[in-house]
N, C-alpha and C positions, 0 to 999 in steps of 0.2 A: 504494500500500500504506500502510495506517495503522500508526502506531507500536504501537497496542494489539494489532495482529494478530501482532506478533513478540515482544512482551514475555511473560515467564513469571512467574507468582507463585511465592512460596517453596514452596507446596504442589506446584507443577508442576515445579520445578527438580529434576532428578535428583541423587542423592547423588554421582554421578560428576562433577558440575560443581564440587565442592569443589576448591579449589586444593591443590597439594601442601603449601604452607605452612600452610593451614588444617587439613589432615589431620594434619600434624606437631604442630600446637598442640593439637589435640584429643587426640592420643595422649599428648602430654606431660602433659596435665591428667588424663586418665582412666585411663591405664595403672597408675599407682601405687595400691595398695589404699588405700581411704579408710575410717577407722574408723566413719564414719556411713553407709557404703555408697554414697557419691556417686562411683562409678567406672564403669568399662566394663560391669560387671555390671548396674547399674541402667539404663544406656542400653539394654542388650540387652532387659531386661524391658519398658522403655517402647516399644521398637520392635517388640515382639511376638516376639522371638527368644530368649526365656528357655530354650527347649529346646536352644539352641546353646551355652549357657554352659559346660557340662562339656566339650564338644568343643573350644571355643576355649581353655579353661583348660588343657587337656592339650597345647596347642601348645608349651608350654615358655616359660620366662621370657626367652629370647633374642629372641623375636619379639613384636611389639606386638599385644596382644589387641584393642585398640581398632581398629587397622588391619584386622585380620582380620574383626572385627565389621562394620565399614563395607563391606568387600568382600562379605561375606555378604549384607548388607542391599541392596547394589547389584544383586544378582542378581534381586531383586524389582522388576519393571518399574514398580510403583506407588510406589516409594520416593522420596517427595519430601522435600526438606530441611525444609519447613514442618511435616511430620507428626512 
């Protein structure tokens, strides 16, 4: 077996492969509202999940909107980290 046969590119690596620490850091960075809009909402738009923003926003401030967004994105089997 060749190494190239088992390696995955970033586009192929599923979002579920993100470590817990990485997810926590993303949530820490993207959960607080940003005056320039560089937060979880922009990520949702870039991932093609803009229609989920109001649903995720209604989740309440006690839960991480970024984590919920990543969970939602992970449901799409073509969700590669590089995308």
